[in-house]
C-alpha positions in Angstrom: 0.0 -0.3 0.0 0.9 3.4 -0.5 1.0 6.5 1.8 -2.2 7.4 0.6 -3.5 4.4 1.5 -4.2 3.3 -2.5 -2.7 -0.1 -3.7 0.2 0.4 -5.6 -0.3 -0.6 -9.2 2.5 -2.6 -11.0 4.5 -0.2 -13.3 3.8 -0.7 -17.3 5.5 -3.5 -18.6 7.9 -2.1 -21.4 8.3 -5.0 -24.5 12.5 -5.5 -24.7 13.7 -3.8 -27.8 16.6 -5.5 -28.9 18.0 -2.1 -29.9 17.9 -0.6 -26.4 21.4 -1.5 -24.4 20.9 -2.6 -20.9 22.1 0.5 -20.0 19.6 2.8 -21.2 16.9 0.5 -20.2 18.0 0.9 -16.4 18.3 4.5 -17.0 14.6 4.4 -19.1 13.6 2.4 -15.6 14.7 5.5 -13.4 12.3 7.8 -15.0 8.9 5.5 -14.6 8.1 5.9 -11.0 5.7 8.8 -11.5 4.1 6.1 -14.4 2.7 3.3 -12.4 -0.9 3.9 -12.8 -0.4 4.5 -16.5 -0.6 1.6 -18.8 -1.2 1.1 -22.8 -4.6 1.5 -24.2 -6.4 -1.4 -25.5 -5.2 -2.7 -29.0 -7.2 -1.2 -31.9 -8.5 1.5 -29.5 -8.6 4.8 -32.5 -8.4 7.8 -30.1 -10.2 10.2 -29.5 -9.4 13.3 -31.4 -11.0 12.5 -34.6 -13.2 9.1 -33.2 -16.9 9.5 -32.1 -16.1 7.8 -28.6 -17.3 10.5 -26.2 -14.7 12.3 -23.9 -13.5 15.4 -22.5 -11.1 17.4 -24.7 -8.5 19.4 -21.9 -6.2 22.1 -23.6 -2.6 21.7 -21.9 -0.4 24.3 -21.4 2.6 23.8 -23.4 4.9 25.0 -20.4 4.3 22.2 -18.4 5.1 19.5 -21.1 7.2 22.0 -23.2 9.5 19.4 -24.7 7.7 17.4 -27.2 10.3 14.8 -27.8 10.1 13.6 -24.1 6.2 13.1 -24.6 7.3 10.7 -27.4 9.9 9.0 -25.2 7.6 8.4 -22.5 4.3 7.5 -24.2 6.4 4.9 -26.5 9.3 3.6 -24.4 8.0 3.9 -20.7 4.1 3.7 -21.2 4.8 1.3 -24.2 1.5 2.8 -26.5 1.7 3.3 -30.1 1.1 6.5 -32.0 -2.2 6.6 -34.2 -0.5 8.8 -37.0 -1.5 12.4 -38.4 -4.6 13.8 -39.7 -5.8 17.2 -40.5 -4.6 19.7 -38.1 -3.4 16.6 -35.7 0.4 16.0 -35.6 0.0 12.8 -33.4 -2.0 11.2 -31.0 -1.4 8.2 -28.6 -3.7 6.5 -27.0 -3.1 5.0 -23.1 -5.0 4.4 -19.7 -4.8 5.2 -16.6 -6.2 3.8 -13.3 -8.2 2.0 -16.1 -9.8 4.9 -17.8 -8.8 5.5 -21.6 -7.3 8.6 -22.5 -5.1 9.9 -24.9 -2.8 12.9 -25.5 -3.2 14.9 -28.9 -1.0 17.6 -30.8 -3.2 19.6 -32.5 -2.7 22.6 -34.6 -3.7 25.1 -31.6 -1.5 23.0 -29.2 -1.7 20.2 -26.6 -5.1 18.4 -25.7 -5.9 15.6 -23.3 -8.9 13.4 -23.5 -10.3 11.6 -21.3 -13.2 8.8 -21.3 -15.2 9.5 -18.6 -17.3 6.6 -17.3 -21.4 7.4 -16.6 -22.0 9.5 -14.0 -18.1 10.7 -13.8 -16.0 14.1 -14.3 -13.8 13.2 -17.4 -11.9 16.5 -15.9 -11.2 15.2 -12.8 -7.8 13.6 -13.5 -6.5 15.8 -16.2 -4.5 18.0 -13.8 -3.0 14.6 -12.3 -2.4 13.0 -15.0 -0.4 15.7 -16.7 1.5 16.2 -13.9 3.2 12.7 -13.5 3.8 13.1 -17.1 5.8 16.3 -16.0 7.5 14.5 -13.3 8.7 11.7 -15.5 9.6 13.9 -18.4 11.7 16.1 -16.3 13.5 12.9 -14.9 14.4 11.7 -18.7 15.8 15.3 -19.0 17.7 14.7 -15.8 18.7 11.0 -17.0 19.1 10.9 -20.5 18.0 14.3 -22.5 20.8 16.4 -20.9 23.6 14.1 -22.0 21.7 13.4 -25.6 21.9 17.4 -26.0 25.6 17.5 -24.8 26.7 14.8 -27.3 24.3 16.4 -30.3 25.5 20.0 -29.8 29.5 18.7 -30.0 28.3 17.2 -33.5 26.9 20.1 -34.5 23.7 18.7 -34.7 21.8 21.6 -34.4 18.7 23.3 -35.4 18.8 27.2 -35.2 15.2 28.5 -34.9 14.6 31.2 -36.9 14.1 34.7 -35.7 13.7 37.1 -38.2 10.5 38.1 -38.1 10.9 39.2 -34.8 14.0 41.0 -35.4 13.2 43.1 -38.4 9.9 44.1 -36.7 12.1 45.4 -33.6 14.4 47.2 -36.1 11.7 48.7 -38.5 9.5 49.5 -35.6 11.8 51.9 -33.7 13.0 53.0 -37.3 9.4 54.4 -37.7 9.3 55.6 -34.6 12.3 57.9 -35.3 11.3 58.7 -38.7 8.1 59.8 -36.8 9.8 61.7 -34.0 12.0 63.9 -36.4 8.7 64.6 -38.3 6.8 66.3 -35.4 4.6 63.6 -34.9 6.2 61.9 -31.8 4.9 61.2 -28.3 7.5 63.8 -26.8 6.4 66.6 -29.2 2.7 65.5 -28.5 3.3 66.1 -24.9 5.3 69.4 -25.3 2.2 70.6 -27.3 0.2 69.8 -24.5 2.1 71.6 -21.9 2.4 74.3 -23.7 -0.1 75.0 -25.6 -0.7 78.9 -24.5 2.6 79.4 -24.6 4.2 81.9 -27.5 7.3 80.1 -27.0 5.8 77.0 -28.6 7.1 76.9 -32.1 10.5 78.0 -31.0 11.4 75.4 -28.9 9.6 72.5 -30.3 11.9 70.8 -32.0 14.2 70.0 -28.8 11.2 67.0 -28.4 11.4 66.4 -31.6 15.1 65.8 -31.9 15.2 64.0 -28.3 12.7 61.3 -29.6 14.5 60.9 -32.7 17.8 60.3 -31.0 16.2 57.8 -28.2 14.6 55.7 -30.9 17.7 55.8 -33.4 19.6 54.6 -30.8 17.1 51.4 -30.0 17.0 51.2 -33.8 20.8 50.8 -33.8 20.8 48.1 -31.1 18.0 46.2 -33.1 19.4 45.9 -36.4 23.1 44.9 -34.4 20.7 41.8 -33.2 19.3 41.1 -36.5 22.3 41.0 -38.4 24.1 39.1 -36.1 21.2 36.5 -36.6 21.5 36.8 -40.2 25.4 36.3 -40.2 24.5 32.8 -38.3 22.5 31.6 -41.4 25.0 33.0 -44.0 27.4 30.6 -42.0 25.7 27.7 -43.5 27.0 28.3 -47.2 30.6 29.8 -46.2 33.2 27.6 -45.6 32.5 26.2 -42.5 33.4 22.8 -41.7 30.6 20.5 -39.0 33.2 18.4 -38.7 35.9 20.5 -37.4 34.4 23.8 -36.1 31.9 24.3 -33.7 28.6 26.4 -34.5 27.7 27.6 -30.5 31.6 28.8 -30.7 30.8 30.9 -33.9 27.8 31.9 -32.1 29.4 33.0 -29.4 30.9 35.1 -31.3 31.1 39.5 -31.1 28.8 40.5 -34.4 32.4 41.8 -35.9 34.1 38.8 -35.4 31.4 37.1 -37.2 31.5 38.9 -39.7 35.3 38.9 -40.1 35.2 34.9 -40.0 32.8 35.1 -42.8 34.0 38.3 -45.0 37.1 39.2 -46.2 37.9 42.3 -44.9 41.6 42.4 -45.8 41.1 41.8 -49.8 37.4 42.7 -50.5 37.0 46.1 -50.5 33.2 46.2 -50.1 33.4 43.8 -47.2 36.1 46.2 -45.7 33.8 49.5 -46.2 31.2 48.0 -44.8 33.3 46.7 -41.9 34.7 50.2 -40.9 31.4 51.4 -41.2 29.6 49.0 -38.4 32.5 49.2 -36.5 32.1 53.2 -35.9 29.0 52.9 -35.7 29.4 50.7 -32.7 31.9 52.7 -31.0 30.0 55.7 -31.5 26.4 54.9 -30.9 25.7 51.5 -29.9 28.4 50.5 -27.3 28.3 53.9 -25.0 24.9 53.1 -24.3 24.8 49.4 -24.2 27.5 49.9 -21.3 26.1 53.1 -19.2 26.9 55.8 -21.6 30.5 55.3 -21.1 33.1 54.0 -24.5 36.6 52.8 -25.2 37.7 56.8 -26.0 36.7 57.8 -22.5 34.1 60.2 -24.1 31.8 60.6 -21.1 35.0 61.0 -18.7 37.4 64.0 -17.6 40.3 65.6 -15.9 39.7 68.5 -13.6 42.8 70.9 -13.0 42.4 73.7 -11.0 42.4 76.9 -12.1 41.9 75.2 -15.7 38.7 73.4 -15.6 37.3 69.9 -16.8 39.3 68.4 -19.5 38.0 65.7 -21.9 40.3 63.1 -22.1 39.6 62.8 -25.6 41.0 66.5 -25.7 39.6 67.6 -29.0 38.5 64.7 -30.2 35.2 65.3 -28.2 33.9 67.1 -31.2 33.1 63.8 -32.6 31.6 62.1 -29.8 27.5 62.2 -28.6 27.9 63.9 -25.6 29.7 66.8 -27.5 26.3 68.6 -28.5 23.0 68.8 -26.4 21.4 66.3 -29.1 23.0 64.7 -32.4 21.5 66.1 -35.2 19.3 64.1 -37.6 21.9 63.9 -40.1 24.9 62.3 -38.5 22.7 59.7 -36.6 19.6 58.4 -37.9 20.2 59.4 -41.8 24.1 57.8 -42.0 23.0 55.4 -40.0 19.8 54.0 -42.1 22.1 54.7 -44.8 24.3 52.4 -43.9 21.9 49.5 -42.6 20.0 49.7 -46.4 23.5 49.4 -48.3 24.5 46.3 -46.3 21.0 44.9 -46.6 21.4 44.8 -50.2 25.0 43.6 -50.3 24.6 40.4 -47.8 21.9 39.5 -50.9 23.5 40.2 -53.5 27.0 38.0 -52.3 28.0 34.8 -52.2 26.4 33.9 -49.2 23.0 35.5 -49.8 21.7 32.0 -50.0 22.1 31.8 -46.3 20.7 35.5 -45.7 17.6 33.8 -48.4 17.0 31.2 -46.3 16.7 33.1 -43.2 14.6 35.8 -44.8 11.8 32.6 -45.9 11.2 32.4 -42.0 12.6 28.9 -42.0 14.8 27.2 -39.4 17.9 26.0 -40.7 19.9 22.9 -39.6 23.6 22.2 -39.0 23.8 18.7 -39.4 26.6 17.9 -42.2 24.5 16.5 -44.5 22.1 19.1 -44.5 24.6 21.6 -44.8 25.8 20.0 -47.7 22.6 19.5 -49.3 22.6 23.2 -49.5 25.9 23.9 -50.6 25.6 21.1 -53.8 22.3 23.3 -54.3 23.8 26.3 -54.5 26.5 25.1 -56.5 24.3 23.4 -59.4 21.9 26.5 -59.0 19.1 25.0 -57.7 18.9 26.2 -54.5 15.5 28.4 -55.1 14.3 25.1 -56.0 15.2 23.8 -52.8 14.0 26.6 -50.9 10.6 26.4 -52.6 10.5 22.7 -51.6 11.4 23.2 -47.8 9.3 26.3 -47.5 6.0 24.2 -48.8 7.2 21.5 -46.3 7.2 23.7 -43.2 4.2 25.6 -44.1 2.3 22.2 -44.7 4.1 21.4 -41.2 2.7 24.0 -39.5 -0.8 24.2 -40.8 -0.9 20.6 -40.4 -2.3 20.3 -43.7 -1.7 16.7 -44.2 
């Protein structure tokens, strides 16, 4: 008997798999205690997602079972049930029993669904939270005993999928760019507040440009930071069609490099005049605008620092070069901040897509995740070399859209 007074049920019996070693089986056995009330569904059970069997459907918060691979392992290797296959808007469904009640777990287009067949007069939802809690407990054991070492091994072999975040990153960049445009045009929030606070002042027109320039500058700094983040993401995708060797080099090490270090790994800044020009301009923007405002207003040149000399006052560390520092002016002019920077970003965007590594950028622009497994990288490179990259991109985009929408 358990502490709760209920009789302990035997653990699910899993058919031996000749491909599972004794050591792996021992690790799996350590993940089974939370599942002692679970078992495989009767043979031939059709599940509930598309059958006419009466059941209660409960939406499962994805945060409770965030690793779908763990769910597959639990169902197949620990509970011993089978997948019913996919259908319209259904990726998979596993039928199982919980304390004798037939249930199923299904991944639908809009999330996980737990189905419970309720006996007559019983509440089919009563066990839902308990079922999910026990599945989650087993999943945590799997992560600790098996999946973490699996992840480490796969990462060391560059068998990594990079999730595409271009849409969100470009959206942030464009958002702050639009904010800056609106602010400099006099349509920003600070200008609106200024109008409201000084609506009866005769000095309104004379000083209204100050909040316009101030908000434009604020948005410009945010825009620059957002673009650098977007660019860094794009360079990881460009790596896939470079001379990167998945068998010898580490993707994680490359991701850990700073932006301009990534750029130098991919583009020849010594011999390629265009690559060198963009590198120098990016470096100037980073040092002048991005880095100081990422680090408390301080930069390597000491533009925010001075020394005090009795009788002379404060002497800037940069001496006369302080004229080129953002703090020299009350507010930097639009022409030296926003206009110059956006011109650089637009020119760089076009150049990146026209160059040798353009197909990697095109893959990112298509919104596709990218695998750095050696065979996938080789497939992309062969497609580029043979002139069939567009065909590959179209095919993978179609399959990706089909998977997302579950239109099988």
